[in-house]
N, C-alpha and C positions, 0 to 999 in steps of 0.2 A: 619626136613629138615632146613639145613641152608643156607639162600639165599647169594647169591653173589651180590656184587655191579657192575654195568655196568662201573663204574668209576677206578676199581680195576682191577688188574693183575687177571688171572683166577684163580691162585692158593691162592690167599688170602682170606682168610675167614673174613667175617664181622659179629660180635656179634649180633648186630641188624638189621633188615631190615631197610632200609633208610625210609620206612615210619612208623617205631614205634616211637611213640609219648613217650612211657614210658621208655626211657633209665634210667639207675641209676643216681639218683641224682637230678633229675627234677622233681620228681612227689611229692613230700613231701607237698609241698604249695598246689599245685592242689588238692590233694586229701583232706587235711585240708577243703579247700574252698567248694569243693565237699560236704563234709560231712555237713558241716554249711548250706550250701543251701538246702540240703536235710531236714533238721531241718527246716528252713524257709517255704519250701514246705509246711509242715505239719500245718504250723502257717497261711499260707495264706487259705488251706483248710478248716482249721476248722473256720476262719473268713468269707469265703464264704458262709459256712452252717449257721451262724449265723447273716448274713446280710438280711437274709430273702429276697434273689432277689434284694439286693442293696437299700433295703427300710429301712435300720437302719444304721446311718452315722458313730457311732464309727466302728463297724465290717467293714463296706465298707473301711475305711481308712486304717484299719489294714491289710485288704486284699491287698489293691493297695501297701502299702508300702512293705510289706513282697513279694508280687509277684516281684516286682522290685528288691528286694536284691536278691532271689532265682534264677531268670532268669538271672540276672548278674552274680552271682556266678556260675551257670552251665555254662554260656559263657565262664567266665574265665578259669574252669576247663578244659573246651574241647580244648584251646589250647594247652594243654600238654598231656591230656589223650584222648584215643580213645572214638568215639562220641557213639556209641553203649554201650560200659561199663560205660561211664559216665552218660548217661540217664537212663540206668537199675538201678544203684546205687541211683541216685538221687531219682527217684520215689519208688524205694524200702525204702528207709530211710523215705521219707515223709507219705507213705502209711501205714508202720510199726507204726511210732511214732502217727500219725493221728489215726488209729482204737485202739492204745494202751491208748491215751489219753481218747478218748470217752468212752470206756472201764472203767478207772479211774474213771470218773465223772459221770459215769452212763447214759450217753446218748446212751450207746449200752450196751446190756445184755453180761456178760462173759459167755464162754463155754469153755470147755477143747479144742474141735477142734479149735475154733479160736485162742487160745493162742498156740496150737501146730502148727499152719500154719503159725502164725506169726514168732515162732522161727524157722520155716523152712525157711521163707522169709528171715530172718536175716541170717540164714545159707548160703543163695545163694549169698546175697550182699558179705558175707565174702569172699566167694568162688570166686566170680567176682574179689575182690580185690586181692586176693591170685595169681591167673593166668594171672593177669594183668602185 
């Protein structure tokens, strides 16, 4: 369905709804920042686990710094991208990297089911980007 702008003549078709934040040419930097923010989400999530309830100083500092960078990047990306898509992609990237890192370092056991679920999650993230 093509939306019509209330500020245009009835026979003029608007290619993007007025509320669409992802018009061509405006999204490249926002997507890049969103992906980097998702990586920092994995950093702060891992650091949070290693901080042992904020009783270890090093991981607690890494957690705080990565949290600020991650949230700041998410907020920046949401200025150009839809909120729901931004948040889902951010969480998906962070969760995927966190689980893969835990499996690679031996913190979590590796299983075929986990690997397939991570691949499915990554596929969903790519799908959200493709339809945005």
